C-alpha positions as CSV (number, residue, x, y, z in Angstrom):
1,M,-70.1,-10.5,6.5
2,H,-66.8,-8.7,5.8
3,T,-63.5,-10.4,6.0
4,A,-60.2,-8.4,6.1
5,V,-56.7,-10.0,5.6
6,T,-53.3,-8.5,5.8
7,M,-50.6,-10.0,3.6
8,S,-47.0,-9.3,2.4
9,A,-45.3,-10.9,-0.6
10,C,-42.3,-10.5,-2.8
11,E,-42.9,-9.1,-6.3
12,S,-46.5,-10.2,-6.6
13,F,-49.4,-11.9,-4.8
14,I,-52.4,-13.8,-6.2
15,W,-55.7,-13.3,-4.4
16,N,-59.0,-14.7,-5.6
17,G,-57.6,-15.4,-9.0
18,T,-56.1,-11.9,-9.5
19,E,-52.4,-11.1,-9.4
20,Y,-51.4,-7.9,-7.6
21,T,-47.9,-6.4,-8.1
22,T,-48.2,-3.2,-6.0
23,S,-48.9,-2.5,-2.4
24,G,-52.4,-1.3,-1.6
25,D,-55.9,-2.2,-0.3
26,Y,-58.0,-4.4,-2.5
27,T,-61.6,-5.7,-2.2
28,F,-63.4,-8.7,-3.5
29,A,-67.2,-8.9,-3.7
30,H,-68.9,-12.3,-3.8
31,E,-72.1,-14.0,-2.7
32,D,-72.0,-16.4,0.2
33,A,-74.0,-19.7,0.4
34,H,-77.1,-17.8,1.5
35,G,-77.0,-15.5,-1.6
36,C,-75.9,-12.5,0.4
37,T,-73.2,-10.2,-1.0
38,Q,-70.0,-10.3,0.9
39,V,-67.0,-8.0,0.5
40,D,-63.5,-9.1,1.6
41,T,-60.6,-6.7,1.9
42,L,-56.9,-7.4,1.3
43,H,-54.3,-5.1,2.9
44,L,-51.3,-6.0,0.7
45,T,-47.6,-5.1,1.0
46,I,-45.5,-5.9,-2.0
47,N,-41.7,-6.1,-1.4
48,H,-39.1,-6.1,-4.1
49,G,-35.7,-7.7,-4.6
50,T,-32.7,-5.4,-5.0
51,H,-29.8,-5.3,-7.4
52,H,-26.8,-3.3,-6.1
53,I,-23.8,-2.6,-8.4
54,F,-20.3,-2.0,-6.9
55,F,-17.1,-0.8,-8.6
56,E,-13.9,-1.5,-6.6
57,N,-10.2,-1.3,-7.2
58,A,-7.8,-3.2,-5.0
59,C,-4.1,-4.2,-4.8
60,E,-3.4,-8.0,-5.1
61,S,-6.7,-9.2,-3.6
62,Y,-10.2,-8.1,-2.5
63,E,-12.6,-9.7,0.0
64,W,-16.3,-9.5,-0.7
65,H,-18.9,-11.5,1.2
66,E,-16.2,-13.6,2.8
67,V,-14.7,-14.6,-0.5
68,T,-11.2,-13.4,-1.5
69,Y,-10.8,-12.5,-5.2
70,T,-7.4,-12.2,-6.8
71,A,-8.3,-11.5,-10.4
72,S,-10.1,-8.7,-12.1
73,G,-13.6,-9.5,-13.3
74,T,-17.4,-9.2,-12.7
75,Y,-18.8,-11.2,-9.7
76,T,-22.3,-11.7,-8.4
77,Y,-23.7,-12.5,-5.0
78,A,-27.3,-13.8,-4.6
79,Y,-29.2,-13.8,-1.3
80,T,-32.7,-13.7,0.1
81,T,-33.9,-10.8,2.3
82,A,-36.0,-11.1,5.4
83,D,-39.0,-10.5,3.2
84,D,-38.2,-13.6,1.1
85,C,-37.1,-11.5,-1.9
86,E,-34.3,-12.8,-4.0
87,C,-31.5,-10.2,-4.5
88,V,-28.4,-10.2,-6.7
89,D,-25.5,-7.8,-6.1
90,T,-22.8,-7.3,-8.8
91,L,-19.2,-6.4,-8.2
92,H,-17.1,-5.0,-11.0
93,L,-13.6,-5.6,-9.7
94,T,-10.2,-4.4,-10.9
95,I,-7.2,-6.0,-9.2
96,N,-3.9,-4.2,-9.5
97,H,-0.5,-5.7,-8.8
98,A,2.8,-4.5,-7.3
99,V,5.5,-3.9,-9.9
100,S,9.3,-3.9,-9.7
101,A,11.6,-1.6,-11.6
102,E,15.3,-0.9,-11.7
103,F,17.6,1.7,-13.1
104,T,21.3,2.5,-13.3
105,I,23.1,5.6,-12.2
106,E,26.8,6.4,-12.9
107,T,28.0,9.6,-11.2
108,S,31.4,11.3,-10.7
109,D,30.2,12.5,-7.3
110,S,30.7,10.6,-4.1
111,C,27.0,10.5,-3.3
112,Y,23.7,10.5,-5.2
113,E,20.4,11.7,-3.9
114,W,17.3,9.7,-4.7
115,N,13.9,10.8,-3.3
116,G,15.5,12.8,-0.6
117,V,18.0,10.1,0.5
118,S,21.7,10.3,-0.1
119,Y,23.4,7.1,-1.2
120,C,27.2,7.1,-1.0
121,G,29.4,4.4,-2.6
122,T,28.8,1.9,-5.4
123,G,26.1,-0.6,-4.7
124,D,22.5,-1.6,-5.2
125,Y,19.9,0.3,-3.3
126,T,16.1,-0.2,-3.1
127,Q,13.1,1.9,-2.2
128,T,9.5,0.8,-1.8
129,L,7.2,3.3,-3.5
130,T,3.5,3.6,-4.1
131,S,2.6,3.3,-7.8
132,E,-0.3,5.1,-9.5
133,N,-2.5,2.1,-9.0
134,G,-2.0,2.2,-5.2
135,C,0.2,-0.8,-5.0
136,D,3.6,-1.0,-3.3
137,S,6.4,-1.1,-5.9
138,V,10.0,-2.0,-5.3
139,V,12.5,0.1,-7.3
140,T,16.2,-0.9,-7.4
141,M,19.0,1.6,-8.2
142,H,22.3,0.3,-9.4
143,L,24.7,3.1,-8.4
144,T,28.3,3.5,-9.5
145,T,30.2,6.4,-7.9
146,S,33.6,7.2,-9.5
147,V,35.4,10.1,-7.7
148,G,39.0,10.6,-8.9
149,I,41.0,9.3,-5.9
150,N,44.7,8.8,-5.9
151,D,45.2,5.1,-5.1
152,N,48.4,5.8,-3.3
153,E,46.8,8.5,-1.1
154,V,44.0,6.2,-0.2
155,S,46.3,3.4,0.8
156,L,48.0,5.8,3.3
157,V,44.8,7.0,4.9
158,Y,43.1,4.9,7.6
159,L,41.1,5.1,10.8
160,A,42.6,4.3,14.2
161,P,41.6,2.7,16.4
162,N,39.2,0.7,14.2
163,P,37.1,-1.0,15.5
164,T,36.3,1.6,18.2
165,S,33.7,2.2,20.9
166,N,34.1,6.0,21.3
167,I,36.9,8.0,19.6
168,C,38.8,7.3,16.4
169,R,41.1,9.5,14.3
170,I,41.8,9.8,10.6
171,I,45.5,9.0,10.1
172,G,47.7,9.7,7.0
173,L,46.2,12.9,5.6
174,S,48.7,15.3,4.1
175,Q,46.4,18.2,4.9
176,E,43.3,19.0,6.9
177,P,40.1,17.8,5.2
178,Q,37.5,20.2,4.0
179,R,34.9,18.2,5.9
180,V,34.2,14.6,7.1
181,E,30.8,13.0,6.7
182,L,29.5,9.8,8.3
183,Y,26.9,7.5,6.6
184,D,25.3,4.2,7.5
185,M,25.7,1.2,5.2
186,H,22.5,2.1,3.4
187,G,23.9,5.5,2.3
188,A,21.9,7.6,4.8
189,F,23.7,10.7,6.1
190,I,24.3,10.7,9.9
191,K,26.7,13.4,10.9
192,R,29.3,15.9,9.7
193,Y,32.7,16.6,11.3
194,Q,35.1,19.5,10.7
195,E,38.2,17.7,12.2
196,T,40.0,14.4,11.9
197,E,38.9,13.2,15.4
198,L,35.6,11.5,15.3
199,D,33.4,10.9,18.4
200,V,31.2,7.9,17.7
201,T,30.2,7.2,21.2
202,T,26.4,7.6,20.6
203,L,26.4,5.3,17.5
204,V,24.8,1.9,17.7
205,T,27.0,-1.1,17.1
206,G,27.6,-1.6,13.4
207,V,29.5,-0.7,10.2
208,Y,29.6,2.8,8.9
209,I,31.2,4.7,6.0
210,V,33.4,7.7,6.7
211,K,33.8,10.0,3.7
212,V,36.8,12.3,3.9
213,F,36.6,15.3,1.5
214,T,40.0,16.9,0.6
215,D,40.8,19.6,-1.9
216,N,40.7,17.2,-4.9
217,N,39.5,13.8,-3.6
218,V,36.9,12.0,-1.6
219,I,38.2,9.1,0.4
220,N,35.9,6.3,1.6
221,L,36.8,4.6,4.9
222,K,35.0,1.8,6.7
223,L,34.4,2.3,10.4
224,V,33.4,-0.5,12.7
225,K,31.6,0.7,15.9
226,Q,31.8,-1.7,18.8
C-alpha cells in the first residue's frame, strides 16, 4: 500500500520523527501489520517568514501601518502571513522639523529685493521656504529703508482725492517725478506710472503704497482704494 500526502508548513515540518526545512518530495518506508513493506510519500512545501527593512525621511510625522510616528527611531511591525509565517518589518525613520530664522537688512534704497520679490518701506516681512531637509521654514526679514527725504518736502506732497475709487493725483511736487511706482502693503510691485495722475480703477479695495521718485528723493504715500 502506498500513501501520499501533501503538506505545507512555515520554516519546518516534522514527519514520522524527521524534521524537514526545505520543500520537496520525501518518502518513508515501513512495514504494515502484515509484515509487508509500505512506502509513504510526502509532498512538502516549506514557506518562510520575511524581514523587510525600510529607510524613510519625513517632515514632522510619518504614518506606517496606521501608526503615526513623530520622532526619529527604529520601529518594528510583526504580522503573520497567509501561510502562517511570522514576519517582522523594520523601519529606520528620520523625522525632520520645520525651522524658523530671521535676519535684518538696512538699506539706503527705497526697496529691497528678496528672492525675486521687492519689499518697499520699513517693516517685517516673511517668506515660507523649503529647507534642505524638505520641511517648510518660515524666514522673517526685518527691513529698514532710509532714503534721504526732505521732511518739509514730504509734508507738502499728498494724494487727492484719497480715498479714491478711480483717479487720484499727486499734489505738491515742485517738479515732475522721474517715475511713480505702486506697491501693495506686502511690498509687491504692481504698476509704474510716468505722470502724476494715477488710474487705480482696476485695483481691488485696499491700502497701497505710492512711491514717488524725484531727482534726489523717494517719497512714500499711502493710497486707500475704495
